[in-house]
DRENDO-447076 format. One record per residue (C-alpha): residue in three letters; x, y, z. Coordinates in steps of 0.25 Angstrom, whole numbers, padded with zeros to 4 digits, always signed. Example, Ala and Ser with C-alpha at 12.3 -4.5 7.8 and 13.67 -1.06 7.14 Angstrom:
residues 2
Ala+0049-0018+0031 Ser+0055-0004+0029 
***
This chain:
residues 318
Unk+0105-0154-0100 Unk+0093-0158-0108 Unk+0093-0160-0123 Unk+0089-0146-0128 Unk+0084-0144-0142 Unk+0086-0130-0149 Unk+0083-0120-0145 Unk+0082-0124-0131 Unk+0097-0128-0131 Unk+0101-0114-0133 Unk+0093-0106-0123 Unk+0101-0094-0117 Unk+0094-0096-0103 Unk+0086-0109-0098 Unk+0073-0102-0097 Unk+0060-0103-0104 Unk+0049-0093-0102 Unk+0036-0100-0100 Unk+0024-0095-0109 Unk+0015-0087-0101 Unk+0000-0087-0105 Unk-0004-0073-0109 Unk+0009-0067-0103 Unk+0020-0071-0113 Unk+0021-0063-0126 Unk+0031-0060-0137 Unk+0037-0049-0129 Unk+0040-0058-0117 Unk+0044-0070-0125 Unk+0054-0061-0133 Unk+0060-0055-0121 Unk+0062-0069-0114 Unk+0069-0074-0127 Unk+0078-0062-0128 Unk+0082-0064-0114 Unk+0086-0079-0116 Unk+0073-0086-0111 Unk+0063-0094-0120 Unk+0051-0085-0121 Unk+0038-0091-0123 Unk+0023-0088-0124 Unk+0010-0096-0126 Unk+0005-0096-0140 Unk-0009-0093-0134 Unk-0004-0079-0129 Unk-0005-0074-0143 Unk-0020-0070-0144 Unk-0026-0071-0155 Unk-0019-0083-0160 Unk-0014-0075-0172 Unk-0005-0066-0163 Unk+0004-0078-0160 Unk+0010-0077-0174 Unk+0013-0062-0172 Unk+0020-0066-0158 Unk+0028-0077-0164 Unk+0033-0068-0175 Unk+0037-0057-0165 Unk+0044-0066-0156 Unk+0051-0073-0167 Unk+0055-0061-0175 Unk+0060-0053-0162 Unk+0068-0065-0157 Unk+0074-0067-0171 Unk+0078-0052-0171 Unk+0084-0053-0157 Unk+0092-0065-0161 Unk+0098-0059-0173 Unk+0102-0047-0165 Unk+0108-0056-0154 Unk+0114-0068-0160 Unk+0123-0070-0148 Unk+0111-0069-0138 Unk+0099-0075-0145 Unk+0085-0075-0139 Unk+0080-0088-0133 Unk+0069-0095-0141 Unk+0054-0093-0139 Unk+0043-0102-0136 Unk+0028-0103-0138 Unk+0019-0111-0129 Unk+0007-0119-0135 Unk-0004-0124-0126 Unk-0007-0138-0131 Unk-0021-0139-0125 Unk-0034-0142-0132 Unk-0039-0128-0128 Unk-0028-0121-0137 Unk-0035-0120-0150 Unk-0023-0112-0155 Unk-0012-0122-0154 Unk-0011-0126-0168 Unk-0011-0112-0173 Unk-0001-0108-0163 Unk+0008-0119-0166 Unk+0008-0116-0181 Unk+0013-0102-0177 Unk+0024-0109-0169 Unk+0028-0117-0180 Unk+0028-0105-0190 Unk+0037-0097-0181 Unk+0046-0109-0176 Unk+0044-0106-0162 Unk+0056-0112-0155 Unk+0050-0118-0143 Unk+0035-0122-0141 Unk+0030-0124-0127 Unk+0018-0133-0126 Unk+0008-0134-0114 Unk-0004-0141-0110 Unk-0002-0153-0120 Unk+0008-0160-0128 Unk+0005-0162-0143 Unk+0014-0169-0153 Unk+0009-0160-0165 Unk+0013-0147-0157 Unk+0027-0152-0154 Unk+0029-0157-0169 Unk+0025-0143-0174 Unk+0036-0137-0165 Unk+0046-0147-0170 Unk+0043-0145-0184 Unk+0051-0132-0184 Unk+0061-0136-0173 Unk+0053-0130-0161 Unk+0055-0136-0147 Unk+0043-0139-0139 Unk+0043-0139-0124 Unk+0031-0144-0116 Unk+0027-0140-0102 Unk+0023-0151-0093 Unk+0019-0152-0078 Unk+0023-0167-0076 Unk+0032-0178-0081 Unk+0020-0185-0088 Unk+0017-0173-0097 Unk+0032-0171-0100 Unk+0033-0185-0106 Unk+0020-0183-0114 Unk+0026-0170-0120 Unk+0039-0176-0124 Unk+0033-0189-0130 Unk+0024-0179-0139 Unk+0037-0172-0143 Unk+0040-0160-0134 Unk+0054-0157-0134 Unk+0055-0152-0120 Unk+0047-0150-0107 Unk+0043-0139-0098 Unk+0041-0144-0084 Unk+0030-0136-0077 Unk+0032-0138-0062 Unk+0025-0133-0050 Unk+0025-0118-0048 Unk+0025-0115-0063 Unk+0016-0104-0068 Unk+0004-0108-0077 Unk+0000-0122-0079 Unk+0010-0128-0069 Unk+0012-0142-0064 Unk+0014-0147-0049 Unk+0027-0155-0051 Unk+0039-0150-0044 Unk+0050-0146-0054 Unk+0059-0156-0048 Unk+0050-0167-0050 Unk+0046-0163-0064 Unk+0059-0160-0069 Unk+0066-0173-0064 Unk+0054-0182-0069 Unk+0055-0176-0083 Unk+0070-0176-0083 Unk+0070-0191-0080 Unk+0066-0194-0095 Unk+0067-0181-0103 Unk+0080-0174-0106 Unk+0074-0163-0116 Unk+0071-0148-0113 Unk+0065-0146-0100 Unk+0060-0133-0094 Unk+0055-0131-0079 Unk+0043-0122-0076 Unk+0039-0119-0062 Unk+0042-0107-0053 Unk+0055-0103-0060 Unk+0058-0088-0060 Unk+0073-0087-0056 Unk+0086-0090-0062 Unk+0089-0100-0050 Unk+0076-0107-0054 Unk+0080-0108-0068 Unk+0093-0115-0064 Unk+0086-0124-0054 Unk+0077-0129-0066 Unk+0089-0133-0073 Unk+0095-0140-0061 Unk+0083-0148-0060 Unk+0084-0153-0075 Unk+0076-0142-0083 Unk+0083-0135-0095 Unk+0075-0123-0093 Unk+0067-0115-0083 Unk+0053-0111-0088 Unk+0049-0097-0082 Unk+0035-0091-0084 Unk+0029-0083-0072 Unk+0041-0074-0070 Unk+0040-0069-0084 Unk+0026-0064-0081 Unk+0032-0052-0073 Unk+0040-0048-0085 Unk+0037-0035-0092 Unk+0035-0042-0106 Unk+0025-0052-0100 Unk+0010-0050-0104 Unk+0005-0050-0090 Unk-0003-0039-0082 Unk+0005-0031-0072 Unk-0003-0038-0061 Unk+0001-0051-0066 Unk+0016-0047-0066 Unk+0015-0040-0053 Unk+0009-0053-0047 Unk+0021-0061-0052 Unk+0030-0051-0045 Unk+0023-0051-0032 Unk+0018-0065-0030 Unk+0025-0078-0026 Unk+0022-0093-0026 Unk+0012-0091-0015 Unk+0004-0083-0025 Unk+0003-0095-0035 Unk-0010-0103-0036 Unk-0010-0117-0044 Unk-0024-0120-0050 Unk-0031-0126-0063 Unk-0043-0117-0062 Unk-0039-0107-0072 Unk-0035-0116-0084 Unk-0038-0130-0080 Unk-0023-0133-0079 Unk-0016-0130-0065 Unk-0007-0118-0065 Unk-0001-0108-0056 Unk-0008-0094-0055 Unk-0005-0081-0047 Unk-0015-0080-0035 Unk-0017-0065-0036 Unk-0023-0067-0050 Unk-0032-0078-0044 Unk-0037-0069-0033 Unk-0039-0057-0043 Unk-0048-0066-0051 Unk-0057-0068-0039 Unk-0053-0082-0036 Unk-0047-0089-0023 Unk-0034-0094-0027 Unk-0034-0104-0015 Unk-0047-0110-0019 Unk-0047-0111-0034 Unk-0056-0121-0041 Unk-0051-0133-0050 Unk-0053-0132-0065 Unk-0054-0144-0074 Unk-0039-0148-0077 Unk-0043-0155-0090 Unk-0046-0141-0096 Unk-0040-0128-0098 Unk-0051-0119-0093 Unk-0053-0108-0083 Unk-0061-0116-0073 Unk-0072-0108-0065 Unk-0064-0096-0065 Unk-0067-0084-0074 Unk-0053-0079-0072 Unk-0045-0082-0085 Unk-0031-0088-0082 Unk-0025-0080-0093 Unk-0030-0067-0088 Unk-0034-0067-0074 Unk-0026-0078-0067 Unk-0011-0076-0068 Unk-0002-0089-0070 Unk+0011-0089-0062 Unk+0021-0099-0056 Unk+0026-0100-0042 Unk+0040-0094-0045 Unk+0037-0079-0046 Unk+0042-0075-0032 Unk+0056-0070-0038 Unk+0049-0061-0048 Unk+0049-0048-0042 Unk+0047-0038-0053 Unk+0042-0036-0067 Unk+0053-0035-0077 Unk+0057-0038-0091 Unk+0059-0052-0096 Unk+0073-0050-0099 Unk+0076-0044-0086 Unk+0070-0056-0079 Unk+0077-0066-0088 Unk+0090-0059-0085 Unk+0087-0060-0070 Unk+0085-0075-0072 Unk+0098-0077-0079 Unk+0105-0070-0067 Unk+0098-0078-0057 Unk+0102-0091-0065 Unk+0116-0087-0066 Unk+0117-0084-0051 Unk+0110-0097-0048 Unk+0120-0105-0056 Unk+0131-0098-0049 Unk+0126-0102-0036 Unk+0125-0116-0039 Unk+0137-0117-0048 Unk+0148-0108-0043 Unk+0160-0107-0051 
***
């Protein structure tokens, strides 16, 4: 097992809910944490910026109250995702609030900065940085990241193209710290498989879009339930960074999913399309086929736990 700093060393279940742009909100985060999964959300989901403090206060106070009432079954810690990119003019403001509320886990994306890591470390926070290749992983750790999220092919949002087998084994050749795997994970068996490959945690996002608490439209949730990996399109048109998106939303925006233009990979932008990625184009990973209904987050997590136990029993019979 890896070296796991607190609070990662005492998670009740080896799953981190990935931060979902627009979709993650305090309600979803709180229910994920209460069910034993690290709940997370992007700081940028709080609009205007002043709303972030209200959300952090709500999450912190609710989970503190839950833990006082359930000392033998405490909630998992929560996480805030920071987009470390020059286009994010809120980064310093949002990190100041993370420091104020002592956010247990900070997830950084699209850039590694020593000052952001130092800010989290100032109060004992842990930083996980998401990466799509081994080179980016080394840079993040060199700059002070405590752990890594290996974003393999098939992941929702800004996904990479590396096989999870290749990415995990390359990172594990030199890094023995906290490591999560992202990419088409939606079942308990897949969680166990991630651990067998060398990851400490599974990083699950798209499946939570279909949860009742998620801030997604009914059409978006229905698409998660009805679609499969055949309905996922990989493109950099919408933000300038390659990611996976649901084909039905691309068609609804009047675009041909089989003939999308290329955008400037050096910038986060929206290419030549008028469709806004955060509204009209639905991000999604390849692992959604097992998601067959909209349900509460706690119900889905209970299902994952049952499947995980069943998978362990199949592989490690008593």
